[in-house]
N, C-alpha and C positions, 0 to 999 in steps of 0.2 A: 504494500500500500504506500502511495506517495501522498504525504500531507503537505499541501502547498499553502502555507499561511502567510504569504508575503503581502506587504503593502507596497514593497518596492523590491523587485527581484534583482539579484546580482547577476551580471552577465558572465562573470568569470569566478566561480567558486574556488577553483584551484588557486588562482592568484590571491584570493582572500585568505585561503589557508596558508599559503607560503608567507604572505605578509604577517599573518598572526603568529606563525611559527618563529619568524625572525624577531618579532616584538617580544614574545614570551622568553626566548633565549636571551635577549638583551636585558630583560627584567631580572633574570637569574644572576647576571653579573653583579657582583657587589664590590665596593671599594670601602676602605676604612673611613669612617665618618669623623671629621674634626669638629668637636662641639664649640670651638672658639670661632664665632661667627661675627661678621661686621654689623654695626648698628648704623643704619642709613639716616641721613638728613636730607630733606627735599631741597632741590636746587633753588626753588623759589625763595628760600630764606637765606640764601648765600649769595652775596654780591660783593666782589672786591671794589673798593672805591678809593680813589686818590684825592687828596685835598687840592691837587692842581686843577681838577675839573671845575669849570666856572659854575655850573649848576647841574642838578640832577632832577629827573622827573620821578615823582612818587604818585602811585595810585593809593588814594586814601579811602579808608573804610571806617565807619563809625562802629565801635563796639558798644552797643546799647545794653545796659543791665537794668532789669526790672526786679526788685525784691518782692517776693511773695510773702512778706511778713512785715511787721511793724518794728521800726528801729529809729532811734533819735538822730542817727547820722545818715543823710541821704547818699545815694550812689550816683556818681557822675559818669558821663560817657567818656570813652577813651578813643583817640584817633590812632589807627594803625596805618603806617605808611610803608608801602611795599614797592620795590623796584619792578616787580612783575605783577601783572593783573591776575587776580584769583579766578579759579575755575567757577563757573556760574553757580553750581550747586553748593559751593562753599561760601561764595560771596553773600548768599542769602540764607545761610544756615541758622538754626536755632537749637539750643540745648540748655540744660539746667546744670547749675552748680549746686552741690549739696553743702549748705551752710548749716551750722548747728541750730540756728533759729528757724530754718526752713530752706527754701530754694530760691535761687536767683536765676531768672531766665535771661539768657544771653542771645542777642541778635546781632548779626553782621549786616551792615548796610553800606552799599557803595555811596561815597560822598562826593569826591572830586578828584581831579588830577591837578597837582601843583608842582611848580618848579621851585626848588630850594637852592640857594647859593651855598658855596662851600662853608661859609661862616655860619649860616643858619643850620646846616647839617651838623656841624661841630657843636653848636649850642644844644641841639636836640639830643645828641649822643651824650653830652655831659649831663644833661638833665636826667635821662633815663638810667644811665649808669649810677648816678648819685642816688636817685630815689629807690632803685631796686637793691643797691648795695646796702642802703640803710634798712630797708624792709627785711632783707634776708639775713644780714649780719648783725643788726642792732648795735653797731659800733661805728666809730668814726675814724680812728687812727690810720687805717690802711687806705682810706679813700683817696688821699692825695697821690699815692703811688699808682693806684688804679687809673686815675685820670691822666697821669703822665704816660702810661702805656697806651692810652687811647690815641694820643698824638703820634706816638711811634708807630703803632700798627696802621694808622690811617696813612701816614706818609709812605709806608712800605707797600701799601696796597695788598695786605694779607687777606686771603680768602677765609672768611669766618662768618658765623651766623650774624646777619646784619639786616635790621629793619628798624623802623621808628615806632615808639609807643609814647604818645603825648596826650596831655589833657585837652579835652575838647572845649572850644569856646562856648560861652553861654550866649543866649540869643542876643543880648545887648552888645556883645563883642563882635558879632558877625559884620562883614561878610567872611572874614577868615574863620576857618573851622578849627584852628589851633589856638589855644590860649597862650599867646606868646608871653604875656606878663608872667604867667606861672613858669613857662619854660626857662625864662631868664632868671628865675628865682635862685638858681644855683650859684650865680655870680653876685650874690647880695653884697653890697658895700654900704656901710652905715652913713658915709659922707653924702652919697647921693640921696639916700632916703631922708636924712635930716634936711637937706636943702629943699627937697620938693614937698615935704609934708609938714613944715613948721606951722602952716596955717590951718591944719585939720582941727576940727572942733573936738577938744578932749572930753572924755567922759567926766561925769560929776566927781568932784573931789580929786581930780587928777590933772597934772600939768600936761601939755601937749606932747611931751617926750619923756622917755624913760631911760635911765642909766642901765646899760647892759655891758657885758664883757667886750662887745664890739664898739661901745661908745654910746652916744646919744641917738636914740631911735624913736621915730614917731610911733605913737600908740596904735595907729591904724595898721602899721606894718608888722608889729610884733604880735597882734591878735590873730593873725593867720600865718603862722610861721612854724618852722621846725627848729628846735633849739637843742643845744648840747650843754650838759652841766659837767664840767671837768671834775668837780669834787666827787661826783658819783659815777662818772663814766657812762651816763645814760642819756638817751635821746627822748625828747618829748614833742608832742604836737600841741601848740598853744591854741586854745579855743576862745580865750577871752580874758578879761580882767576881773579880779575879785574885789568888788567895790568896797567891801567892809573889812579888808584884811591888809595889814602892812607889817613891818618888822616889829612894831610895838604891840601888836595884838597878842592876846593871851592864848597860849597853847595849853589845853587841859587834857593831858593823857590820862587814861583810866587808871585809877589807883595811885596816881602820883601827883606831886604838887604842881600847881599851875605856874607857868613862867612864860615870858614873852618869847616870840619866835626868834628875836635877836639873841636872847640869852641861850636859847636852845641850840642855835647854829654855832655859837661860840663854845659851848660846853661839849657838843657832840662832834663837830667838825673842825673846831679850832679856827673858825672863820668869823671875823668881825664885820658885820654889815655896816656899810657907810651911809647908805641911803634908806634909813629905816622909815622914812615918811611916805615913800612912794608905794603905790598899790602893787600887790603881788599878782602873779599870773596864774591862770587856771590851765593846767596841762593834762594831757592824756599820754599814757605809754604808747609806744609804737605798736602797730598791729602786727600780729604774728601771721606770717604767710604759711598757708597749709595746702594740702592736696584737696581741693574742693571738687575733684572729679570722683573721689572715693565714695562708693555707695554706702548706704546704711549709717549715715551720721545721725544717730537716733536722738541725741539730746544736745541742748545748747552747752557749749564748752565754756568753762570759766576761764577767763584770761584777764590779765592786769589792765588791758586797754579800756575796760569798762569803768575803772576807778579813776577819779580825778585826783590830781596832786596839786599842792600849792608850791609855787616857785618864786623866789626872789629874783627880779629881773637882773640885778647886778651880777648874779652867778650864772646867767644864761648867755651862751654864745650862739648867735643866730647862724644857722647853716643854710636854710632856704627860706625865702620870703619874697612874694606872698605864696603860701602853700596852705590850702584849707585842709581841715581834718577829713572832709568828704573826699577830696582828691586822693589823699593818702590811703584812706579806706578803700577807695575804688581800685587803686593800683595794687592793693594786696591780693586781688583776685586774678590779676593779669597773668601771672605764671601758669596757673591752671588753664586759663583760656587759651594761651598760646601753645601749651602742650597739646590741647585738643586740636588746635588748628594745625600744628605740625603733624599730628597723627593723620588728620584728614588729607593733608597734602601728600603724605606718604601713600595713602590709599589711592589718591588721584594718579600719582606716578606709576603705581603698580597697575592700575586699570588701563592707563595709556600703553604701558608696556605690553599688556596682554592683547589689547584691541587694535593696536596701530595698524596691523595688516589684516584685520578681520574684514571679510567681504560680506558676511551675514549682517543682518540688521539686529545687532546685539547691543542692548543698553543695560546698564546696571548702575544703581545709585551708589555714590561714593560711600555713603554711610554703611551700606551692606558690605563693601570691601573692607572698611574699617572694622566692622564687627567680626569679619572672618580672620583678620590678622591680630586680633586682640585676645589674649588668653585670660583666664580668670585670675591669674597672678597679678594682673593690673588692678583688681578689686574695683572695677568700674561698673556702671549700670548696664554695660553691654559687653558680651564676650562671645566667643565662637562656638560654645558647646552645642547650641541648638542647630546651627548651620552645619557643624561637624557631623552630628547624628544624621541630618538630612543628606549631606554629601556622601557619607559613608554608605548609606543605604542605596543611593543611586549608583555609586561606584561599583558596589557589589552586584547590583542588577545589570549595569551596562557590561561589566566584564563577564558575567555569567552568561548572558544571552549571546555575547560575542563568541565565547568558547563553545557554547552549546550548538550553535549553528555551524561553526567552523569545523569542529572535531566530532562528526556525527557517529564515529565508530569507537570513540573513547568512552570508557566507563566512568562512573561517578568519581572514583578515586583519582584517576588521571586528570579529570577536569578540575577537581578540587586542588590538586597540586599545582596545576597551571594557573588557576585563579589566585592562589596564594602568592605566586611569584609576581603577580601584577598588583595586588591590593595590600600586600604586607606593609608594615610600617617602614621596613628597610627600603623596600622598592619606592614607596611614596616619598621618603626622605631624599632618596637619590634623584627622583624627578624634581623635587623642590629645589635641591641644591644646584642642579644643572641649569635651572632658570633663575638662580640668585634670589630665591624667595626668603631665605633666612634673615637677610638684612632688613626686610620689611616687618618682621614679626615684632609685636609689642608684647613683651613677656615680663615686665617688671612694673611694680607699683611706682607711680610718679613721686619723686622726691624733689620738692621745690629747691632744696639746697644744691641739687645737681643741675638745675636749670641754667642754661648758658644765657647770661644777660647779653642782648644783642649789642655788638660793638665793643664789648669788654674783652680785651686781649690779655688781661692779667692772669687768667687761669690756664694759659697755654691751650686755649680751645681752638686749635688749628685743625683744618679738615683736609682730607685727601679725596681727590676726585676719582670717580669710577664711571665707566660707561656701561649702560645696561644693553639689553639685546636690541632695543629699538634705536640704539645710538644716542639716546638721551643721556645726559649726565646726571649723576647723583653723587652725594658726598658721604664719606665715612668718618664718623667722629671717634671711633674706637672699636673695640671688640668686646663681646660678652659671651657667656656660655648659653647655648641653646641646645637642649636635648633633641636627639633625632626624632623622638616621639612627638615633640612640639611641631617640628617641620611637617611631619606626616599629618598631624591634626589640622594644620593650616591648609594643606593641600585639599583635604576633605572638606574643610569649611568653605574654601573658595569654590569648590564644586557646588556646595549647597547654596552659596550666595548667587552664583550664576543661574542655578536651577530655580531658585525661589523667585527671581525677578525676571529672568529671560526665558524660562522653560527649558525643556530637554535639549533643544538645538543649541542654546547658549552653553549649557553644561557640557555637552559633547564637544563643542568648540574649545572650551577651556581645557578639557581633559586632553584633547589632541595637541593643544598648544604646549601643555606642560610635559607631554611625552607619552601619555596613555592612549595608545592607538586603538580606539574602538569606534563603532558606528552603529546606527540603528537601521541599517539596510538588512532586510530579512531575506533569507534564502530558504528553499524548500527543506522540510524535515521528512526524511524518507524512512519508512518502516513497512515491512511486508508481512502481513498477518494472513494465516491460512485457516482461521477459525472465526465463527460468528460470535462476537462478544456476548450476545444475549444467551448463548448456551452455557456460559460460565458465570455471568454476573447478572444481577437484576438492574438493567440499565435504567429503566423508567423510575424505579424507586430511588436509585442513587441521584438521578437528575432532580427528583423532587426535594431531596435533602440539600441539593446545591442551588436552592432558590429557583428551581424549575429551569435551570440552564439546560438547553437542548444541544447535545453533542452532534456536530456534523460528522465527526469521525469517532464513533464509539470505541474503536480499537485503542484510542488514546486512554479512555477510561479503563479499559481492561489492563493496559500496560501500567497505569497508575496504581492498580490494586494487586499487582503480581509481585510477590516476594521473590528474591533472587534464588532461593532454594526450591522454588516451585516451577522452575523453567521447563516448558514443554516445547517440542519441536514446532508446534503451531504458533507459539508466542516468542517472537524474536528478541524480546528484551524485558527486563524487570523494571520496577518503578524508580530505580536509583537515579537515572539520568533526569527524569522528570522532577524528582525530588530536589536534585541539585539546582535546577532552574526555578522551580516553584519556591524554594527557600528564599532565593534572592528577590523574586517578584513579590512575594507576600511581605517580606521585610520592607521593601520599598513602598508598596501601596499603603501599608498600615502607617509607616512613618509619615508619608505625605498627608494622609488623612489626619493624623494627630497634629501635625504642623499647621495645617490649614484650619482645623476645627478650633484650636486654642491659640490664636495668634498673639494674645497678650501675655502668655505665660513667661515666667522668668527663665533665663538661660539655665540649662541643666535639667529642668522639669521634663522637657521632651525626651532627654536621654533616659530618665527614670521610667517615663510612661512607655517608651519604646521597649525597654527591657522587660517591663511587666506584661507587655502584649506579645512580644516576639521571643518566645522561648519554648523549649521542648515540652516542659511540663504543661504549659498553657495549651499547646496543640494536642498533647496526649489526652488531657482532660476533655477537650472538645470532641475528640474522636470517640471516646468512650461514651460521653454524654449523648451522642447521636448514633451510637451503636454501629459506627463504621467498621469496627473490628470484625463484625459478623460477615463482612463482604470481602475480606482480605483473602487472596489465594495464597495459602502458605501451608507447609506440612504441620503435623500434629505438635511437634515440639515447640514450634513458634507460637501456635495457638495456646499451648499450655502456659507459656510465659505471659502471653497477653491476658489469659484468664486470671493470673495472679494480680495483675494490675487492675483488672475489672473488679475483683473482690475487694481490693484496697480502696478502690474508688467509692464503693458503697458507704465508706466511713467518712467521706469528705463532703463538704458543703456543695450542693448542686447549684448554688447561686453564683459562684465565682468560677472563672476559668483561668485565673491568673497563675495558679500553680505553686506560688511560694508558700501558701499555707500548708501544703502537703508535707508530711513527715515520712513519706515513702518515695520510692523511685518508680519510674514508669518504663515500660517497654519502649525502646526507641522506635520500634516499628509504628506505633500509634502516631507519634509526631511526624514520622516520615510520610505517612499516608496523607495527612493534611497538606503537606508541602507538595507531594507528587500530584494530588488532585489539582492544586493551584497551577502547577506546571502544565498539566494536561489541558486545562481550560485556556491557559495563555496561548499555547500552540494552536489549539482547535479554533479559538476565536480570532485567529490571525493577529496574535500578539496584542490583544486588547486588555490592558491592565485594569480598566474599569470593570470589565466583565469578570475578571478574577476576583476583584474586591467585592462586587455585588453578589457573587456566587458563594464565596467562602465566608463572608461576614456573618451570615446567620449562624454558622457553626460556632463562631467565636463570641457571640453575644453572651452577656453584655460586655461591650468594649470598655476599656479602662477610661476613666476621666480623672482630672486632678483631685476630685473629691473622693473617689473610690480607690485611688491608686494605693496598693499596699507597698510598704517599703521592703526592698530586697534585704533580708536579714544580714547577708554578707556585707552589703554596702553600708547598712545601718551600723553594723559592728565596727567597720573601719572609721566611719564618721564619728561614732561615739568615742572611740579610743583617741582619735585626733583631738576632739573637743576636750576630753579629760586629760590630755597629754600623757596617755598611757603608751608604753612601748610594747608593740606586738612582736613577740618572738617568732622565729621561723617555725611554721607548723610542721608537726611530725605526721606523716601519712604512710599507710601501707595497705596492701591487699593480700589476703590469705584465704584460700578456699572460697573465693568469690565474695568475700566480705571485706569492705573497705573500712579502715579505721583512720580517724582524724583527731589529732590532739592540738588544741590551741592553748597558748599560754600568754598571759598579759602581766607586765611589770609596771609598778609605779614607785618612783624614788628608789630604784634598785631592789625592791622587794616584790616577789611574785604575788600578785593580787588574785589571780584567777587561773585555774587550769581545768580543762574539761576535755574528755575523750568521748567521741561518739562513733557509732558504727552504722553502716547502711550497705546497700548493695552496690553503691558506686561512690566515688570520691566527692562529687558535687553535692549529693544528698547528705553525706556525712559532714561536709563543711557547713552546709546550711543548718543542720541540726545543732552543731556545736555553737554556731553564732547565735541562734535563737535562744539556746539555753543560757549563754552568757548574758544576753540582753535581758532575759527574764530575771536572772539573779541580780544583775546590776540595778535594774529599775524596781526591784522588790515586788515583781508580779507573781 
């Protein structure tokens, strides 16, 4: 019998087989993996610039921040000046920062294109280096050396991370979008400020100027300034004057005698205040820069910037003026914002590298590419796990159907070996490395201390240029360790990203680009049966169990129910080849169903739901529940083994088919039959995956949902030990006389906290039982 289930027939099956053979042989070749991999920086953020240039063009974008909570300090817009224009889906992006008080929504908006002179650019760089050094270091002594290196690096034209981050002008300061008065605050000189501000109206009970360590300064200039107090070594943001406080005011510490502030400073610091009649300043500690991309910031964090301090003006040295507390507060979020922008630009570069020579109409959002290259070690609100599960299922499906149609005379064992050579982590890692993917991977939690301040040459933050496959350049800032498994995960997640947004054509395109040579061109499946299926199986009843699916070629149904030990001359094959194909098809269609059914689920939930739905115990329970075992063509000894499973099944709940609740093992034949039936329907329906899902789904009902999903006891065991910081010793396992034994041991602080040994008919069941017992005892159930 010839089963021709093609949507598109191949004209040269032999050529397809030869090409596939070469590809499988290539996958088998392995080279040692070097886990020291580059860390890429997008070229858009790197521009050498010499001070000789008369002017430079900057594309300016407003970084708008909207707090979704109440706070007494407002947030101001920031201007981002880039030498390159941003990709359109980045220029209009929106995302949230996780602040202890709530969230801040960040929007990027194209503002203008401006030309800046060399002097203006130098002013801008001095401003941003000063403000970020102060926010990140909370100290002043090294700032002078850093600014000296700015001039040196600029004159040399060194390639480094370079763009402008500046305060946005308020409406009354327009038409300029940059607050130039604030930008020039870094070059504060008291002589200029005294000269231009002597006529300002002073506050009540205050002269027009105050004595500071810089000299005489107008009150309007010091009220919005950043000051340094040498006697404490601390920096403060001045928010106003304390109208009822001067050096002669009384300080009343709890439980101690009252004394004047002037006396307190003399006794504690050995400092005699000379201007005890002038009003004191109200200051705030400098804001702490944190990783605001980190998810699950559940509570407001206490920090010293909430507390006001009283400062005598004569002990304050003005570092920047005018600089409002709201500007300083706003700039504390910028490192996290720019880290997200840098990550998105990496995703753009990767997307361009993949699609530059694409002739298909393939589009994919940049945010999906970013999700695919972000591991959960980044601890952000997006990571690759869901896309990895989706991509893994499609990879397995695509490789399986490629091998099934190409090697029609190979048995299931040979096909499995060939598939493993294509989809193994080692093979995927090699594919990824050949396409320079490791440099794009985001695998570490963002540390603001390691953020490179644009234009700051003091940290030796020099970059090396590298060419990608599309001849575009990218830069390397250093090397870091990336495990081979991470590279494989990213390859699978990128498959998932292309699949979820561009469909199967886009996913196949990416797979071929990365080196996984597969297609969805279908060629005939040939089998020659010499018996009528109706004489051996109840075709009509079986079709009714399969949601009334009507087989065009009932011989496939017969093959799907024939055990390998029941081979007859009239039946040319057993169910194992169809099982190989159906396993992959079922995995894929169920994963896609869950991904589309629950689009809002957090990353990782899809992996757990997929594991709960796609496993041998789940399939075996479904087979017994619908009495499919009665239709298997197998010898007595196989049916005897199946009978034991059926007897055990009577003790289990009939409501669930997830399988993890079971404390017994199942005959693998039962699970195989569900998969082989899926394979038979797939081939018979001319490779219609929807027909497979609609036919098999009733057997698997009820399908898992986030509310009904049971936790895998093995995964729950590992998560619990990690949470409690227990050390899991290497398990001891053995098999004697058909009985598997598994011993798990857990330590805490060098002391064995728990040891348990379980036995079952196989290792997986023994492991599951041991983990369930551990969890029961640990939780006191």
